[in-house]
BABARO-972024 format. One record per residue: x, y, z of N, C-alpha, C in turn. Coordinates in steps of 0.001 Angstrom, whole numbers. Layout:
BEGIN
[site [X; Y; Z]; [X; Y; Z]; [X; Y; Z]],
...
END
This chain:
BEGIN
[site [-105657; 22574; 44779]; [-104995; 23177; 43641]; [-104915; 22142; 42526]],
[site [-105487; 22484; 41384]; [-105495; 21575; 40249]; [-104843; 22273; 39047]],
[site [-104000; 21532; 38375]; [-103322; 22085; 37205]; [-104189; 21933; 35972]],
[site [-104096; 22894; 35075]; [-104770; 22897; 33772]; [-106296; 22822; 33893]],
[site [-106858; 23428; 34936]; [-108301; 23412; 35139]; [-108921; 24801; 35114]],
[site [-108129; 25854; 35112]; [-108663; 27218; 35122]; [-109231; 27560; 33743]],
[site [-110246; 28414; 33744]; [-110821; 28815; 32457]; [-109949; 29893; 31807]],
[site [-110234; 30168; 30565]; [-109399; 31080; 29780]; [-109469; 32503; 30327]],
[site [-110599; 32891; 30876]; [-110750; 34227; 31452]; [-109774; 34434; 32608]],
[site [-109631; 33440; 33460]; [-108722; 33517; 34591]; [-107274; 33564; 34128]],
[site [-106942; 32781; 33134]; [-105568; 32746; 32618]; [-105187; 34095; 32013]],
[site [-106079; 34681; 31240]; [-105801; 35977; 30619]; [-105693; 37067; 31680]],
[site [-106547; 37016; 32690]; [-106485; 37993; 33772]; [-105163; 37909; 34520]],
[site [-104698; 36702; 34790]; [-103407; 36535; 35470]; [-102254; 37023; 34612]],
[site [-102360; 36815; 33301]; [-101319; 37279; 32393]; [-101230; 38804; 32417]],
[site [-102379; 39474; 32336]; [-102384; 40931; 32364]; [-101924; 41462; 33718]],
[site [-102263; 40773; 34785]; [-101792; 41173; 36108]; [-100274; 41038; 36198]],
[site [-99742; 39974; 35612]; [-98300; 39779; 35597]; [-97616; 40911; 34823]],
[site [-98161; 41269; 33681]; [-97577; 42346; 32886]; [-97666; 43672; 33625]],
[site [-98740; 43895; 34356]; [-98875; 45133; 35134]; [-97819; 45201; 36225]],
[site [-97570; 44083; 36897]; [-96545; 44057; 37953]; [-95177; 44377; 37363]],
[site [-94862; 43802; 36234]; [-93561; 44047; 35598]; [-93435; 45504; 35160]],
[site [-94455; 46021; 34504]; [-94379; 47401; 34020]; [-94314; 48406; 35161]],
[site [-95079; 48183; 36214]; [-95043; 49099; 37358]; [-93681; 49050; 38043]],
[site [-93133; 47854; 38187]; [-91826; 47757; 38846]; [-90728; 48424; 38020]],
[site [-90801; 48296; 36719]; [-89791; 48950; 35881]; [-90022; 50450; 35803]],
[site [-91293; 50875; 35823]; [-91606; 52299; 35814]; [-91119; 52976; 37090]],
[site [-91238; 52275; 38212]; [-90774; 52811; 39489]; [-89272; 52629; 39688]],
[site [-88613; 52024; 38704]; [-87164; 51808; 38721]; [-86745; 50890; 39880]],
[site [-87548; 49855; 40113]; [-87238; 48845; 41128]; [-87316; 47477; 40431]],
[site [-86300; 47110; 39673]; [-86384; 45881; 38878]; [-86490; 44608; 39713]],
[site [-86024; 44620; 40939]; [-86115; 43415; 41760]; [-87574; 43106; 42101]],
[site [-88425; 44111; 42067]; [-89850; 43908; 42317]; [-90505; 43083; 41208]],
[site [-89896; 43042; 40040]; [-90426; 42260; 38928]; [-90383; 40763; 39215]],
[site [-89617; 40361; 40204]; [-89559; 38946; 40594]; [-90922; 38475; 41097]],
[site [-91738; 39392; 41594]; [-93080; 39030; 42049]; [-93975; 38568; 40902]],
[site [-93574; 38830; 39687]; [-94365; 38419; 38537]; [-94173; 36935; 38213]],
[site [-93132; 36327; 38735]; [-92851; 34919; 38420]; [-93968; 33986; 38882]],
[site [-94479; 34089; 40120]; [-95587; 33204; 40502]; [-96845; 33430; 39664]],
[site [-97083; 34683; 39275]; [-98231; 34953; 38413]; [-98047; 34320; 37042]],
[site [-96838; 34395; 36536]; [-96540; 33780; 35244]; [-96738; 32268; 35292]],
[site [-96240; 31644; 36346]; [-96373; 30186; 36455]; [-97823; 29758; 36642]],
[site [-98582; 30516; 37427]; [-99980; 30147; 37616]; [-100778; 30351; 36334]],
[site [-100431; 31345; 35533]; [-101111; 31544; 34257]; [-100695; 30475; 33252]],
[site [-99429; 30136; 33237]; [-98926; 29145; 32297]; [-99494; 27753; 32577]],
[site [-99594; 27399; 33851]; [-100071; 26081; 34237]; [-101585; 26025; 34436]],
[site [-102270; 27174; 34296]; [-103733; 27258; 34448]; [-104177; 26630; 35771]],
[site [-103559; 27078; 36853]; [-103846; 26541; 38175]; [-105232; 27010; 38618]],
[site [-106045; 26054; 39051]; [-107351; 26380; 39602]; [-107241; 26239; 41115]],
[site [-107515; 27347; 41805]; [-107414; 27361; 43257]; [-108800; 27174; 43838]],
[site [-108955; 26236; 44721]; [-110255; 25945; 45306]; [-110816; 24656; 44748]],
[site [-112128; 24544; 44811]; [-112761; 23298; 44346]; [-113044; 23294; 42882]],
END
């Protein structure tokens, strides 16, 4: 795991995935499920590259 090594495509994809998790959880009226978006937010913010 390396910080600040992911490309912009991966960062944008993680951001949109995070927003989808939040919107779906609020649409389903389960706000505690939005907590699952926190790891996605941090991985997008820090541009974590997983793997080699």
